[in-house]
C-alpha positions as CSV (number, residue, x, y, z in Angstrom):
1,X,0.0,0.0,0.0
2,X,3.0,2.2,0.3
3,X,3.1,3.1,-3.4
4,X,-0.5,4.5,-3.1
5,X,0.4,6.9,-0.4
6,X,0.6,10.5,-1.6
7,X,4.0,12.0,-1.6
8,X,2.9,15.7,-1.3
9,X,0.0,17.6,0.2
10,X,-3.0,18.2,-2.0
11,X,-3.4,21.7,-3.4
12,X,-6.2,24.0,-2.3
13,X,-9.3,23.8,-4.5
14,X,-9.7,26.6,-7.1
15,X,-12.5,29.1,-6.6
16,X,-13.8,30.8,-9.6
17,X,-17.1,32.1,-11.0
18,X,-19.0,29.0,-10.0
19,X,-22.5,30.5,-10.4
20,X,-21.7,31.8,-13.9
21,X,-20.1,28.4,-14.9
22,X,-23.1,26.4,-13.8
23,X,-25.6,28.8,-15.4
24,X,-23.7,28.7,-18.7
25,X,-23.6,24.9,-18.6
26,X,-27.4,24.8,-17.9
27,X,-28.1,27.1,-20.8
28,X,-26.0,25.0,-23.0
29,X,-27.9,21.8,-22.1
30,X,-31.2,23.5,-22.9
31,X,-29.9,24.9,-26.2
32,X,-28.7,21.5,-27.2
33,X,-32.2,20.1,-26.4
34,X,-33.9,22.7,-28.4
35,X,-31.6,22.3,-31.4
36,X,-32.2,18.6,-31.5
37,X,-36.0,18.8,-30.9
38,X,-36.9,19.4,-34.6
39,X,-35.1,16.2,-35.5
40,X,-37.0,14.0,-33.1
41,X,-38.3,11.8,-35.9
42,X,-34.9,11.0,-37.1
43,X,-33.7,10.3,-33.6
44,X,-36.8,8.0,-33.0
45,X,-36.2,6.1,-36.3
46,X,-32.5,5.4,-35.3
47,X,-33.1,4.7,-31.6
48,X,-31.3,7.8,-30.4
49,X,-34.1,9.6,-28.6
50,X,-32.1,9.3,-25.4
51,X,-29.9,12.1,-26.8
52,X,-32.7,14.5,-26.4
53,X,-33.7,13.3,-23.0
54,X,-30.1,13.4,-21.9
55,X,-29.9,17.1,-22.8
56,X,-33.3,17.9,-21.1
57,X,-32.1,16.0,-18.0
58,X,-28.8,17.9,-18.0
59,X,-30.8,21.2,-18.2
60,X,-33.0,20.1,-15.3
61,X,-30.1,19.0,-13.1
62,X,-28.4,22.3,-14.1
63,X,-31.3,24.2,-12.6
64,X,-30.9,22.4,-9.3
65,X,-27.2,23.1,-9.6
66,X,-27.8,26.8,-10.1
67,X,-30.0,26.9,-7.0
68,X,-27.4,25.0,-5.0
69,X,-24.4,27.2,-6.0
70,X,-26.3,30.4,-5.4
71,X,-27.3,29.2,-1.9
72,X,-23.8,28.1,-1.3
73,X,-22.4,31.5,-2.4
74,X,-24.9,33.4,-0.2
75,X,-24.0,31.2,2.8
76,X,-20.2,31.8,2.2
77,X,-20.8,35.6,2.0
78,X,-23.1,35.5,5.1
79,X,-20.5,33.6,7.1
80,X,-17.7,36.0,6.1
81,X,-19.9,39.0,7.1
82,X,-20.6,37.3,10.5
83,X,-17.0,36.6,11.1
84,X,-16.1,40.2,10.2
85,X,-18.8,41.5,12.5
86,X,-17.7,39.3,15.4
87,X,-14.1,40.3,14.9
88,X,-14.9,44.0,15.2
89,X,-17.4,43.5,18.0
90,X,-14.9,41.5,20.0
91,X,-12.4,44.4,20.0
92,X,-15.1,46.9,21.1
93,X,-14.4,46.8,24.8
94,X,-15.6,45.4,28.1
95,X,-19.2,45.0,27.1
96,X,-18.4,42.6,24.3
97,X,-18.0,39.6,26.7
98,X,-21.4,40.0,28.4
């Protein structure tokens, strides 16, 4: 098992425009669904209707993802504001401990 042990510490996760990324991906899934929709007959004839439903499912799951990342982003900002407020209130004087 020794060869499977990591030799270095894992890097910190990258933070980026998560809400914009998930929203863009969700829009892309819905656009792909709408582009394929006029060809439903061809997909049905060749047994590929799952392509359409895959795109629609991706869009639906993307909506859940947009809701989730927006709530996560709001919670992170709320926590940062609470920590900043607690830090400034703790330095306020003798009444802060009561």
